PLY file of the C-alpha trace (Angstrom):
ply
format ascii 1.0
element vertex 140
property float x
property float y
property float z
element edge 139
property int vertex1
property int vertex2
end_header
-0.14 -0.05 0.08
1.38 3.33 -0.94
1.69 6.30 1.52
-0.66 9.20 1.67
2.07 11.38 0.05
2.55 8.85 -2.75
-0.94 8.77 -3.69
-1.41 12.39 -3.62
1.57 12.74 -5.95
0.09 10.28 -8.27
-3.07 12.41 -8.47
-5.17 10.61 -5.83
-6.88 12.86 -3.39
-7.20 12.29 0.24
-10.57 12.18 1.78
-12.20 15.72 2.59
-14.26 16.22 5.82
-17.86 15.02 5.41
-20.75 17.44 4.95
-21.98 19.08 8.15
-18.74 18.78 10.03
-17.38 21.91 11.51
-14.66 23.57 9.70
-12.69 26.74 10.09
-14.01 30.17 8.29
-11.93 30.62 5.14
-12.69 34.17 3.68
-14.43 37.34 4.32
-13.40 40.12 6.80
-16.89 40.86 8.11
-18.68 39.18 11.01
-22.40 40.03 11.78
-22.05 43.47 9.74
-19.08 44.43 11.95
-15.46 44.62 10.62
-13.95 41.46 11.80
-10.40 43.04 12.18
-12.02 45.59 14.60
-14.06 43.22 16.50
-11.19 40.86 17.38
-8.85 43.80 18.39
-11.53 44.64 20.91
-11.88 41.27 22.22
-8.13 40.79 22.64
-8.03 44.11 24.44
-10.72 43.18 26.75
-9.21 39.67 27.13
-5.91 41.41 28.19
-7.82 43.70 30.76
-9.50 40.71 32.34
-6.31 38.50 32.53
-3.21 40.65 32.91
-0.23 38.27 31.58
1.91 39.39 34.59
-0.77 38.44 37.08
-1.88 35.09 35.51
-0.02 31.96 35.29
0.82 30.47 32.16
-1.53 27.48 32.25
-4.48 29.59 33.34
-3.88 32.14 30.69
-3.75 29.73 27.89
-6.85 27.98 29.09
-8.71 31.42 29.22
-7.26 32.31 25.92
-8.75 29.17 24.38
-12.06 29.40 26.12
-12.36 33.06 24.80
-11.76 31.79 21.29
-8.50 33.66 20.88
-6.00 30.63 20.46
-6.79 29.94 16.81
-9.06 32.26 15.60
-10.24 30.58 12.45
-11.24 27.72 14.50
-14.85 27.49 15.12
-16.52 29.05 18.17
-16.37 27.00 21.41
-13.41 25.13 19.64
-10.75 27.85 20.56
-11.50 30.20 17.82
-13.95 32.77 16.44
-14.60 31.37 13.32
-12.64 34.21 11.57
-10.43 34.11 8.61
-7.02 32.48 9.30
-5.35 35.73 8.03
-6.57 37.57 11.34
-4.47 35.40 13.58
-1.76 37.97 13.54
-4.18 40.59 14.68
-4.59 38.58 17.89
-0.95 37.47 18.37
0.57 40.86 18.17
-1.15 42.52 21.05
-0.53 39.29 23.22
3.16 39.46 22.39
3.18 43.23 23.11
1.63 42.54 26.26
4.45 40.07 27.45
1.91 37.09 27.38
3.30 33.67 27.33
2.30 31.66 24.56
2.35 28.04 23.83
5.46 27.13 21.56
4.32 25.88 18.27
7.73 25.06 17.33
8.01 22.76 20.64
4.41 21.19 19.67
4.35 21.32 16.14
2.92 17.87 15.69
0.13 18.55 18.46
-0.87 21.95 17.23
0.19 21.82 13.48
-1.07 18.53 12.71
-3.08 16.69 15.24
-5.39 19.67 16.16
-6.29 20.60 12.74
-6.96 16.80 12.01
-9.08 16.18 14.91
-11.12 19.39 14.16
-11.64 18.45 10.45
-12.17 14.56 10.89
-12.72 13.81 14.69
-15.86 12.87 16.66
-17.45 15.46 18.89
-16.07 13.64 21.97
-12.36 13.61 20.48
-12.87 17.52 19.60
-13.95 17.95 23.40
-11.48 15.87 24.65
-8.26 16.95 22.66
-8.38 20.28 21.25
-8.10 22.48 24.53
-5.50 20.28 26.16
-3.21 20.35 22.90
-3.40 24.22 22.96
-2.67 24.19 26.88
0.17 21.87 26.72
-1.77 19.46 29.28
0 1
1 2
2 3
3 4
4 5
5 6
6 7
7 8
8 9
9 10
10 11
11 12
12 13
13 14
14 15
15 16
16 17
17 18
18 19
19 20
20 21
21 22
22 23
23 24
24 25
25 26
26 27
27 28
28 29
29 30
30 31
31 32
32 33
33 34
34 35
35 36
36 37
37 38
38 39
39 40
40 41
41 42
42 43
43 44
44 45
45 46
46 47
47 48
48 49
49 50
50 51
51 52
52 53
53 54
54 55
55 56
56 57
57 58
58 59
59 60
60 61
61 62
62 63
63 64
64 65
65 66
66 67
67 68
68 69
69 70
70 71
71 72
72 73
73 74
74 75
75 76
76 77
77 78
78 79
79 80
80 81
81 82
82 83
83 84
84 85
85 86
86 87
87 88
88 89
89 90
90 91
91 92
92 93
93 94
94 95
95 96
96 97
97 98
98 99
99 100
100 101
101 102
102 103
103 104
104 105
105 106
106 107
107 108
108 109
109 110
110 111
111 112
112 113
113 114
114 115
115 116
116 117
117 118
118 119
119 120
120 121
121 122
122 123
123 124
124 125
125 126
126 127
127 128
128 129
129 130
130 131
131 132
132 133
133 134
134 135
135 136
136 137
137 138
138 139
């Protein structure tokens, strides 16, 4: 049996998520009639006021960030995101970095965050999403 990469190179396509599955938003810069960029900046500012990085432990901060939908903004609401375009992630990351907030280290957990989390989000059962997405983000 050939690997997935070999099949893809030979013109075979990998299966796509089934219809009705949650998936990340892909385009558009407006949500509910408000500019998404402005709305996101406001959410991040409010979050930082409520969770000052200097006064919040790393684990508690990452949990709260996931719960607020500011972990991966392109993930669906309730799954660590806000259902916004992926291109808006830097709009969330910059203020966190400027405030000195500790982040999870994508380089140290690139398999978990870069491969496992998106796969679970796209193909996982509801129970798997509930069980794994938040702990992957918070390094638990």
